[in-house]
N, C-alpha and C positions, 0 to 999 in steps of 0.2 A: 514524621508524619505522626497525624495525630489521631491517636485512639479514638475508637466510640464511644466511648463514654466522655474523653474529654471533648469530642466534637459535637452531643448532644448536652453537654456542660454549657461551652461557647454559646450551641444553640440561644438556650433557654435566657441564661446571661444578654443577648442581643435582643429577642423579643420580647423581654420584661423591661427592658433601654429603652426601645421603640415603642411599646403600647402602655406601657404606665411610669416611664421617668425613673426609675426607680436604681436601687442596687442589683446585685446577682446573687440570690439569696444560697446560700450552700444546700445542693438536694439531690439524695438520693434515688441513684438511678438503678442497682439494682435490687429490686425485687420485682414481679413483675406487674405488677400496682403500679410499680416507678416507671414501668417502661412505656405501659399503656397510655398512661400522663403526660411523658414523653411525646408518644405517637401524637394525641392529641397535641399537646403547641405547638407540634409543628405544621401537623395541618393546620391552626389554626394560621400561622404565620404564612401559609401558602395560599389559602382562601385572601390572606390579606394583603399579598403582594399583586403588581397591579404587572410583573415580569411571568407571565404565564410560562416563557423557556425556563426561563431558570426556576420557576418553582418547583415545573413540573422533574426539570431534571435532579431536581436538589430529594424531592420526593423518592424518585425512582433507585438515587445513589442510597439513601436512606433502608430503603426496603428491601435492599442489597445485602447493605451492612446484617442489618437483621438476622434475613435469608443465611449470612455466612455464620451467624453464633447461632442458628438453629433454634430461631425465635419465629417460628411463620403465623405465629399470632399476630406481634406489631405488626408484619409482613401487611398480612392480611387484610389491619385495621387501613395502614397506608395504602393499598393497591386499593380500595374496593372505596374511597371515599372520594368527594364529588370533585376534587382540583385532577383527579384522576379517572373520573367517567367520559370524559374523550380525549384521552390523548392525545397531541400534536402526532400531526404523521412521522416526521421525521423521531418521533420516540415511541411508536407504534410497534415496533419487532421490539424491543427492551422492555416494553412493559410486556406485554404476552408471554414472553420468555419468562419472566418476575412472576408473574399473575397464574402459571399452567406448574410454577415448580410447586407456591406454597398450596395452590390446589388440589397439590398430589399428594404434595407431603402429610395437610391437615385432612385427606380424604374425606372433600367436602361436595359430596355431588350436585348441590342444588350451583356451584359457585362454579365449577367447571361444569355444567348446563350453561351457565350466561355463557363461558370464555368459548365454547364448544360453539357458538351462533354465532359469535362473534369472528370466527376465525379461519379460513382456507383452510383449503387442503394442501395448498401447496403452498402454504404459509414458511415451511422447512427453507424450501428455494433462497428466500430474503437472506438467507445468514451465511457466514463462512464456512468453509470448508470443514473449520476445528470447530464449528458448533451447528455442524447439521447434522450429524448422526444423533446428537442429545436434544435439538429441537424434534428430529422424529418423537422419537422416547416420549418426549414430555408430553406431547401433542397425542400420541399416540392412547397414554395414560389416562388424558383429558375426556377422548369419546370415549373409553371404559367406563367413568367414572360415570357418564354423562348416557350410557349405555346404547351409543350407537357404535353398534360394533362392526357398519359395513365402512366407518367415517374410517374407525380404530384398525381398519383390515389394511383399506387402502392408502392410508400415510404411512403406513408399515412398510407396503410395497417401494417406498420411492428410498429405500434404503439401500446401495445397490450389494449386490453379491458379498461374500469373501470367501479367503482363500487359505489353507494351509494353518497356522495357529488360531485362527479368526474362527474356523469351522463351525466352533461350538456355539458362537452368538447365534449365525445364520442360522444353524438350527433351533437356537429358542427364540428366534424370529417368524420364523416359517409355524412352529409350533403357536404362537402366538395369533398369527395369519387364521392358522386352519381352523385354532378355535373362536374366532372373530365372529369369520363366516358362518362357520357353523350357527352361528345367534341372529342370524338374519334370514325373513322368514322368506318363503318359497319366492312370495312375488316380488317381493323389494330383491333380490336375488335376483331374477329374472328381469328385471325393469333395467338392474346396474349393467347384465349383461350385455340387453341390447343398445348400451350409450357407453360402456366402454369404450378406451382409445389406448390403444399398447400393444405391444404384444405381451408382456408381464401382469398387469393386469388383467386381461383378456382370459388370460391360461390359468388364472388362478379361479377366474367366474367357473370358469367350462369346470376344472378338477372337483370344485365344491357342490354344480351341478349332478357330475357323477352320479354321488353316491347315497344320495335321498330319496330314493327309492324306499317303502316300509318294509321291511321283510326281506334284502336286498341281500345273497346270501353272501358267506364269506368269501368264492370262490369267486362270483360274480365283483363283485371289490376289487378282489385282489388283481383279475382279469381287465376289468376298467383304469384299471390306479396302471399297469403295464401299458396300456394302449392308449391312456392319456403321455404315457414317458415319449413313445413312438413318437406322438402327435408333432409332440414340443418338445422335442430334445435342446433347444437352447432356454427352455426356463430356468429359472432356476431353484423354483424345483423340482425339476427334473431330478439333478443334483444331488440333492440334500430334500429329499422330500422328508412332512411333519413325519413323529416318533411316530404318531396312531398311523399313521399308512403306512410305515415299512412295518411295524408291529402287524397291519393286515397282514401284508405281503409271506411273515414267515410263519403266522399263529397258519397259515395253509397244511403248509405242513407238519406242522405237529397238534392238529385239533384231534380229539378222541376218537379212537376209530373200534370201540365197543364201549358200548349206553345203557345201560340199567332203566327203566324206566315205571318208577313205584308206585302205583296210585291204585286206591279203592274201584272196584270193577265188580265188585257185590257189595251187597250189606245198602246203610243208609247215601249212604256216600256214592253210590255206583255212577248214577247218572253224571255229577263234577264229574270224577274218575275218568267216566267214559269218554266224555267232549274235551277233556285235557289231553287222553292219550291220542284222537282223533287227531286232533288241530298240530299235536306234533307229530303220527307220524304222517300228518299231510302234506306240513311243510319240512320235514324230508322227502317226500316225492315229488313233492316242487318245486326241490333243489337240482338242476342241470346237469350237477355234475358227481350228484350223488353214487350214479352207478360204475364212477372210475374214482370216488373213495374206500372202495370198497369197508361202508362203516357195517356194523352190526349190532342191531339195534333189542334189545327185549323185553318182556312187557311183561311186571311183575304186579298177582293179586293183593295191595297191603290188608287187605279188610281181616281182622279176627290175626294178623301174627303181632307178638311183640314186637316194637321199633327195635330193639335190640337183636332177637336171635337173628332179622331179617335183613338190617343191614351186615350183619355177620356172614350171612349165606350169601348174600350179593358179591364180598369181597372175595369167598372162595372160587366165584367162578372168574375173577379173572377182570372183571370192566376197567377202562378207564375214567369213566363216570359213572355216579349216581343220580338220575336225576329224581327226586322225590322227598319225602312222602308228603301226602297233604295235610295230613291231619296237624295243629297244631300240639297235641300234647306229643307225637309219636316224632315232631321235630325236637322238641323238648329232649327226650330218649336220648336220641342220636348226639346231642349238642354234651351229654352225660357221660358220652363214652368214654375211656381215658384217650385211645389216640382211634384218626378218621385216614387208616391208609390209604382209601382213597375218598376224594372231591367229592361234596352233597352238593346239588343244585338243589334245597328245599324247596318247596312251593305254599309254604306260609313264611310265619316270623316268631321270632321269640319275645318271650314277652319281655319287659322290662325288668328289671335290669340286667336278665339275665346275658353273659360275653358270649359271644357267637366264638368258634373255634377256629383255625385258620386255614382249614380245609371246608367249612361251611359257611357257603351261599346262602340267600333267602332271597326267596324271589316269592310274588303275589300279587294278590289281589287287595290293595292294605286300603282300608278307609284313612290310614292318616296319609297315605298321598293324594291324596281328594282333600283334604282335612288343609294339609297344607300350601296345596295348591289355590286355594277357593281365599284364602288370606291372603298370597301374592294378588290376585286378581284384584281382592279390596284395595291394596296400597298400589298397586297401578292407577285405581278409577277413583283414586284419591275416598274413598268411603271406609275411614279408620273405625267410627265407632258402627258395631254393630246390634242387633238384635238376633237372636238365633230359637230356632226350633229343632230337638234334635230324641229323638225317641230313648225307651229306656231300655236297661241291657245296657250289655258285655261291649258291644260293638258299637252304643251310641256314645259307651266309657272314654273307649279308645278316641272317636272322634271329635269327642266335648275336648278332651286332653289337647290334641294335634290342631285343634282349631286353636285353644288357650296360647300353645307356646307358638304355633303362622301369628300369631294377632303379634302378640309379642313383639316377635325377630321383627316385625314390620310397620312396627310403632302403634298399631290399633290395641282394638279394648274389645271384648264383649261386655256389652253395659250390661244385658238379661241376658239367659238360657232360660227356655222353659224346656224340661222333658217331657214325654206324655207317651203315651199308650195309643194305640189305634183306636182304643174301646175309647175312648176319653170325650167327655164333651168338648168339641176343638173348638165352639164360641167360648166356652168359656177360658180352653188354653189360649188362645189369642187374645182375647179382653184381657187376661194377667200380663203379657208379653208387653202390649200397648202399653198399660197400666191405666186402662180404661175404670178398673175396680177404685183405683187410687183416687184416681180424678171422681168418682163418683163419691167416694165416703169423705170427699174432700167437702163435697158441696151438702150432705147430711152433717156435717160439724157445722158447716155454715148455718144454715135451715136452724140447729138445735139454739146457738147462739143466741140467732134477733129473734126465735120466737116464729116464724112464717118462713112460708115456701117461698122458694124465690127460683127461677126460671134457671133449667140447668143445661146444659150443652157436654156432655164426655166429651174429653178433648186426650190425644194419647201424646206420649214422653215428644216431647218434638228435640232431645239432643240424637235419634240415631240417626245415620247416615244410608244403612242397608238394614236386610233380613238376608240372614242367611235359615232355609228353609231343609232340612232333612229330612225328605218326606218320599216313603213308593207315589206312583202317580195315584192313587186312589185316592190318597190321605190329600196332596198337594194340591187337589185339583178343588178340592174344599177350603184348604187353608187361605187356596190363594187369594179367593171374592171377601173372604172374611178378612183381610187385610185393606181393602177398600171398604168393610162394611167400618167397620174401626179406624177411619181417615187413615190408612196408613198403605192408601193405592200410588202414593205415588215414590215411594220409597223401591231401588232396587230389588229384586230376592236373587238369591245365588243358590246353586244346588250341588251336591254332588250327582254320581249318575244314575242313584237309585231313585230320582225322577223321572226317568224316562225308560217304559221298558222295554226299546232297542226296534223298535218297530215306529211308524208314521201312524200317529192315530187320529186326524185333525179332526174329526167331528167332538174326540171326548177329550182331548188335549186343549182344545179351547179354550179351557178356565185354566189350566198356566202359560197363557199369551206372556211375555215378559222378561218371563223367567230365564237368567241365563244357567247353563251346566256343562260341566266339563265329563266327556267322558273318553274311550276310548277312541283310537284313529281303527278300530274294526269297525264303530259303529259311527264313526262320524265322515272319514276322510270319503271326500266326495268319489275320487277315484284311488281304489285297491283291487287292482286285478286279482290278488291271491283271493279276497272275499268274495269278489265274483263270482271265481270258480270254483269253490268253497263250500258258498250256500247250493249251486245249482248241486251237488256232492254229496252235502248233507244239512236235508231240510229242516230238520228238525231242531238246529243248533239256533236259538233265538232267543231272545232278551239276556240275563244270566246264562245259560249254559251259552249262546252265542262266545258271549264275554272270557268263558273259561276253555275254549274252544283258540284262542288268542295268545289266551296268557298259555295253554302249551307250545302253539305255533310261537310263540318265542322260548319257550324252553328252549325248543331246537337250533333256535339262533343265536339264544347267549352259550351254549354245550360248546362252542368253538372257537368265542369272547370274554369268556370271564378272565382270561391273562390280559385282555386289549384293558377293561374296566377298572382293574386291581390297578395296571402299574404305570398306564398313559392319564394322566390328571384331566379332567373336563373329557374323555373321552366317553360318547355314547354310543348305543345302536337304536336305529327308527325300530320300532316293533311293533307289533298289531294292537297291544296295549296302551301302546306310548313311548316318549323317550325315554330310553332306559340306560340310567347313569348309575353307578356304583361309592356307596359311602363307604369312610373308611372300615369300619365293621365286617363288607361282605353284605351288604344289606342292599338289592335293587332297586334302588325308588325312579316312578314313574310321572312324567309328565303328560299330560292329558293335554284332546282337544277342547274347544271350548263354541257352545251353541247356545242360542236363545231361540224359546218356543215362539213364533210367528203363524197366525193363522194354524194354530193346533199342529205344526211339523217343526222340526228342529233345521235351522239355516246359521251355515257358519256364520262363527265370531271371528275376527286375529285373537290368535293364542296369546299373541303381547301387545300393550300400548305403550311399552317402552319408546321405541324407539318411533322416530318423529318423521 
């Protein structure tokens, strides 16, 4: 059998003799550069050949040989070349299998997106039995890279259920289907459910829709899962539930029964602590199963009490979980204790680089969550280069650091960041952000050089794609018109929740029109029965107090779900403050909703534009 190296050398000799009528020089193909050169020569020969079938067949065989050697870069060079831009019908299945293999190995989202557009959901049915399962996995990976999660789930549904020793593989497949379906927006899932054909597909879509209501209790989810299993007795997922759903049904029996809620109820943070307490208790009483659970909740005022002494006293009372404290310094003090015999769900975060103890979970309304989400949105909207306005102070420092980190993660750049106080000259701050003063200075230099006055029209810098405006409503309403005044009215503006007071105010917020901002489901969800009921009972929970009320409600939901988030990768909880996930260090991270000011009122925006 001719080796790959011999075949390359023979091909080069043949090509050289055909095109140059010369001899074949000795060529080393051991380096990547040589491999790239060899691939280019092979492609040149394929372009020159009049035998299209023969040329494409040879190139596909060559790409397969590169893949066997682990050289997917050379394989990509072959597979994305002009001679294979339109594979012949009889070669399309082979081409797609090779292309999906290398795109996945190279983790290439752009190439994966092109393949995903060219491949049908039923493509795996074109392969023989021994190749079909591999084709399904390859195609699912392509869809995942292309962020087409609905297609990823649907193609995986084609895998037949296995039994016996193969059951772990089926569980892994079901886990992947479940996590993919969770990424699909509600509107797309609803539309897909109406079009779904087939018992397996319809069952999966119904299961995914059952557990989407924000604030749904653990017991309600467990009951919904059991009812679904009863309604779909022959469905593959009935026998082998995804790991996350298995754990949900188990946690009902293992949830904490005695919870100590420790928040400030006096002192300067009393209103914040009271809002959190009220949200926690409202979620408890909204839990239809709480009368059967025999939960015991005790509430403790943390104001004026050293955190270490408070924790010791609470532990002595024998709770299963402590929720709190709210103060950042108190969280740090508890983290410094030698041991934490009772787990703590703190309502704030440690400052980096502190490392949390294993029994310390952190949850709060972190500025960093919103900064990271804005960075992701900028990537999705293809606006990588931004100008930013951020308040001075410790909160702004944390937002700036998270924004810069998030932009770097998503190939973005903060071209310029202006820090400000609310008392500053905002016209001057905006001019500095846009580089107007530098433009004016250049004109002055020209006048000095030529010795005469010149007609001058200031120009803003032209390299920015968007503006990140971190400002409360009163300041944002002044900044937004200044953007247009300084020739930046065409730039999209992104803001965190600080820009919205928490209730529509069209007459005042018209100056914020077109500003896109992220906020909690408590503020933006169009349908939210828990919020509607709670706001009637607690009419004072407006603005930031409403967000803290939602924080308390989510703390109650998390009290039973911490093991779920900790042990099931990619698991999440649909909360009032966002979609809640857990990082490796036990920190709860939130993904909020999006809205845009239109006619002075928030109008919902899609959470993500990643799926077409």
